[in-house]
C-alpha positions as CSV (number, residue, x, y, z in Angstrom):
1,M,-15.3,-13.5,51.5
2,A,-12.0,-15.5,51.4
3,N,-8.6,-14.4,50.1
4,G,-9.6,-11.0,49.4
5,L,-12.3,-12.4,46.7
6,S,-15.7,-11.7,47.3
7,V,-18.9,-13.7,45.9
8,Q,-21.0,-12.0,43.0
9,S,-24.6,-12.1,41.9
10,V,-25.0,-11.7,38.3
11,S,-27.8,-11.9,35.8
12,G,-26.7,-14.7,33.1
13,S,-23.6,-15.3,31.1
14,A,-23.8,-11.9,29.9
15,G,-24.2,-10.1,33.3
16,A,-20.5,-12.6,34.4
17,L,-18.7,-11.1,31.5
18,D,-19.5,-7.7,32.2
19,Y,-18.4,-7.9,35.7
20,L,-15.2,-9.7,34.6
21,Q,-14.4,-6.8,32.4
22,R,-15.1,-4.3,34.5
23,A,-13.0,-6.0,37.4
24,Y,-10.1,-7.3,35.3
25,G,-10.5,-6.2,32.0
26,S,-7.8,-3.9,29.7
27,A,-10.6,-2.0,27.6
28,N,-13.6,-0.4,28.9
29,Y,-16.3,-0.5,26.7
30,A,-18.7,2.1,28.2
31,A,-16.5,4.5,26.8
32,W,-15.2,4.7,23.5
33,Q,-12.3,6.8,21.3
34,M,-13.1,8.5,18.0
35,L,-10.1,8.4,16.0
36,P,-9.7,9.5,12.1
37,T,-8.4,6.2,10.4
38,D,-7.3,5.4,7.1
39,F,-6.9,1.2,6.1
40,W,-5.5,0.6,2.7
41,S,-5.2,-2.4,0.8
42,L,-2.9,-3.0,-2.4
43,Q,-3.4,-5.9,-4.8
44,P,-1.1,-6.8,-8.1
45,Y,-2.3,-6.1,-11.3
46,V,-0.3,-8.2,-13.8
47,E,0.5,-7.5,-17.1
48,A,-2.4,-9.9,-18.4
49,G,-5.2,-7.9,-16.7
50,V,-7.5,-9.7,-14.3
51,S,-10.9,-10.7,-13.5
52,S,-11.2,-9.4,-9.9
53,L,-9.0,-8.3,-6.9
54,N,-9.9,-8.9,-3.2
55,F,-9.2,-6.4,-1.3
56,F,-8.4,-6.7,3.2
57,G,-8.5,-10.0,2.9
58,T,-5.2,-10.5,4.2
59,T,-3.4,-8.7,6.9
60,Y,-0.1,-7.3,7.6
61,G,2.8,-9.9,8.9
62,T,0.8,-12.6,6.8
63,S,1.1,-14.4,3.3
64,G,4.2,-11.9,2.2
65,Q,2.2,-8.8,3.2
66,N,3.6,-5.8,4.8
67,V,2.2,-2.4,6.0
68,M,2.7,-0.9,2.7
69,L,0.7,-3.5,1.3
70,T,-2.4,-3.4,4.1
71,N,-2.7,-2.0,7.3
72,L,-5.6,-4.0,8.7
73,G,-4.8,-5.8,11.6
74,T,-7.7,-8.7,11.2
75,Q,-9.1,-10.0,8.1
76,S,-11.6,-8.8,6.1
77,N,-13.1,-6.9,9.7
78,F,-12.5,-4.3,12.0
79,G,-11.7,-6.6,15.1
80,P,-13.0,-4.9,18.5
81,N,-13.4,-1.6,16.9
82,H,-16.2,-0.1,15.0
83,F,-15.8,2.2,11.6
84,L,-17.9,4.7,10.2
85,L,-16.9,5.0,6.7
86,K,-17.1,8.1,5.0
87,S,-14.7,8.1,2.0
88,I,-13.0,5.4,-0.4
89,N,-10.2,6.1,-2.5
90,C,-8.2,4.4,-5.3
91,S,-4.8,4.7,-6.7
92,I,-2.5,3.2,-8.7
93,F,1.5,2.5,-7.6
94,V,4.5,0.7,-9.0
95,K,8.1,1.6,-7.4
96,T,9.8,2.6,-10.2
97,W,7.6,4.9,-12.9
98,A,10.2,6.0,-15.1
99,V,11.6,4.1,-18.1
100,N,15.4,5.2,-19.0
101,T,14.4,6.3,-22.9
102,F,11.1,7.5,-24.4
103,A,11.0,6.3,-27.7
104,G,7.4,7.7,-28.5
105,L,5.6,4.4,-28.0
106,N,2.5,3.1,-26.3
107,A,4.3,0.7,-24.0
108,D,6.7,3.3,-22.7
109,T,4.3,4.8,-20.3
110,L,1.7,4.4,-18.0
111,Y,0.6,7.4,-19.2
112,S,-1.3,5.2,-22.1
113,D,-3.4,3.2,-19.3
114,I,-4.1,6.3,-17.3
115,V,-5.7,7.7,-20.7
116,N,-6.9,4.9,-22.2
117,G,-6.4,1.5,-20.3
118,F,-7.3,-0.2,-17.5
119,V,-8.1,2.8,-15.2
120,W,-11.0,3.3,-17.2
121,A,-12.4,0.0,-16.4
122,G,-13.8,-2.1,-13.6
123,V,-16.4,-2.3,-10.9
124,L,-16.0,-1.6,-7.2
125,D,-18.5,-3.6,-4.7
126,L,-18.4,-3.5,-1.2
127,T,-20.5,-6.3,0.3
128,I,-21.1,-6.3,4.1
129,G,-22.3,-9.7,5.7
130,A,-24.1,-10.9,2.5
131,R,-25.4,-7.4,1.6
132,P,-24.4,-5.5,-1.0
133,F,-23.8,-1.6,-0.1
134,L,-22.1,-0.1,-2.7
135,Q,-21.1,-0.3,-6.2
136,L,-19.2,1.9,-8.4
137,P,-18.1,1.8,-11.9
138,K,-14.6,2.9,-13.2
139,P,-13.5,3.2,-9.4
140,L,-9.9,4.6,-10.4
141,L,-11.2,7.4,-12.2
142,Y,-14.8,8.3,-9.9
143,A,-12.8,7.4,-6.4
144,S,-9.2,8.6,-7.6
145,P,-6.9,9.3,-5.1
146,G,-8.1,12.2,-3.0
147,R,-5.6,12.6,-0.7
148,G,-3.0,13.1,-3.0
149,E,-2.2,12.2,-7.0
150,S,-0.6,9.3,-9.2
151,V,1.5,10.8,-11.6
152,V,2.8,9.3,-14.2
153,K,6.7,10.6,-14.8
154,T,8.5,9.2,-18.0
155,S,12.2,10.2,-18.5
156,G,12.8,11.7,-21.7
157,P,15.8,10.7,-23.9
158,T,19.0,10.2,-22.0
159,T,21.6,10.1,-24.9
160,L,21.0,12.1,-28.1
161,T,23.0,11.8,-31.6
162,L,22.8,14.0,-34.5
163,T,23.8,12.9,-37.7
164,E,23.6,14.8,-41.3
165,A,20.3,14.3,-43.0
166,T,20.4,12.6,-46.5
167,P,18.1,14.3,-49.3
168,N,14.7,13.7,-49.8
169,T,15.0,12.1,-46.1
170,L,12.3,13.7,-43.4
171,A,13.8,13.5,-39.9
172,T,11.3,12.2,-37.5
173,L,11.1,14.0,-34.1
174,I,10.3,12.7,-30.6
175,G,9.0,15.1,-28.3
176,P,8.9,15.3,-24.2
177,P,6.9,12.2,-22.8
178,P,3.6,12.8,-22.0
179,Y,2.2,13.7,-18.4
180,A,-1.4,12.0,-17.1
181,R,-2.3,12.1,-13.3
182,L,-5.3,10.6,-11.7
183,A,-7.6,13.6,-10.3
184,N,-6.1,14.9,-7.2
185,K,-7.4,16.1,-3.8
186,R,-9.8,18.9,-4.9
187,K,-11.6,16.8,-7.3
188,G,-11.0,13.2,-6.6
189,N,-12.2,12.6,-3.1
190,Y,-15.2,10.3,-3.5
191,L,-17.3,10.6,-0.1
192,V,-19.6,7.8,0.6
193,D,-23.3,9.6,1.4
194,P,-24.8,8.1,3.7
195,N,-21.8,7.1,5.9
196,I,-21.6,3.5,6.2
197,F,-21.1,2.2,9.7
198,I,-19.3,-1.5,10.3
199,P,-19.6,-2.5,13.7
200,A,-17.1,-4.5,15.6
201,Q,-16.2,-8.3,13.8
202,Q,-18.7,-7.4,11.3
203,T,-17.0,-9.0,8.1
204,F,-17.1,-7.5,5.0
205,A,-15.7,-7.5,1.5
206,L,-14.1,-5.0,-1.4
207,S,-13.7,-5.7,-4.5
208,I,-13.1,-4.5,-8.2
209,S,-14.0,-6.6,-11.1
210,F,-13.3,-6.4,-14.5
211,P,-16.7,-8.0,-15.9
212,S,-16.4,-7.2,-19.6
213,G,-13.0,-9.0,-19.7
214,L,-9.3,-8.7,-19.0
215,V,-7.9,-5.3,-19.9
216,P,-4.1,-6.3,-20.4
217,V,-1.5,-3.2,-19.3
218,I,-0.4,-0.7,-22.4
219,G,2.4,0.7,-20.6
220,T,4.3,-3.2,-20.4
221,G,8.1,-1.0,-21.0
222,V,7.4,0.2,-17.4
223,T,5.8,-2.5,-15.3
224,D,7.0,-5.9,-14.7
225,D,5.1,-8.6,-13.0
226,S,8.6,-9.8,-11.2
227,S,10.9,-7.0,-10.8
228,N,8.4,-4.1,-11.1
229,P,4.7,-5.0,-10.5
230,L,1.8,-2.6,-10.7
231,Y,-0.8,-2.5,-8.0
232,I,-4.2,-0.8,-7.5
233,G,-4.8,0.2,-4.0
234,V,-8.1,1.1,-2.1
235,Q,-7.9,3.1,0.8
236,M,-11.0,3.2,3.0
237,S,-11.1,6.6,5.1
238,G,-13.4,7.4,8.0
239,I,-14.0,7.2,12.1
240,L,-12.4,4.5,14.3
241,F,-14.4,3.8,17.5
242,R,-12.4,1.9,19.9
243,P,-13.2,1.2,23.7
244,V,-10.8,3.2,26.2
245,Q,-7.9,1.1,27.6
C-alpha cells in the first residue's frame, strides 16, 4: 500500500471497470430509479406535404432544436438509461390557430385538415436496432393526443357591414367557424401492448411516412411555412430506469 492506494486483483476488464465504478463512479449501476417519463419530438409539416418525417433524431440545443421541439438528450437513444415504452401519442401544433376572418372557405381553418386532410393519412413505424417493432396506420387518429386535446380554434368575422338587399338578390350568410379536435384523453391514448423495453444505448428510429403520396395542407390561410409553421409531434410515454446517483 502506497500513498493510501492498495493493489486490487480483478478478473478481466469488466471486473476492473466494475471496481472503478464502485470506487470512483458517480452512479450506482447495481441500483436503479424508476420514473414515469415522457419524451417528445416535433417535426415541421410543410404546406406542400412531406413524404416522411423522422422523429427523435436530434437533441435539444443542436440544429436549431429546443426543449419545445424535443427533450431527448442523446440522438436516437436514451443514453445510459433504459426505457419501457407504454404508450404513443401524436398531435399537431401551430403557434397561431386563429385567423383574422372566417369567410367560409376550406383554407380558412385547420378544421378542413382534421376532417378531410393529412390527419387521415400516414403510417407510423418504430424500429429498434434493425428490427421493426410497431407499425400503425393513421397515427394522428389512432394514437391521438391522449393527455389533452389538439383543438382547432378559428375566430369569426371581426367586422360586420350591413347593406340594404336589392330586389331578387339572395343574401349569403356565413355561420360560426367550424370546430374540430383530435380524440381527447378518454378516447385517444394508444397503449403499446405488450410494452416495449428499449435498453440503454440501443438506437431506435420512429417515423411517419406517407406512402400514398404527398398530402398538402388545406388550411393554408392559417399556416405559413416561415412565420407560422405547422408541426406534427410524437410523444413516447413510459417508465425510465436510471442508475442511482
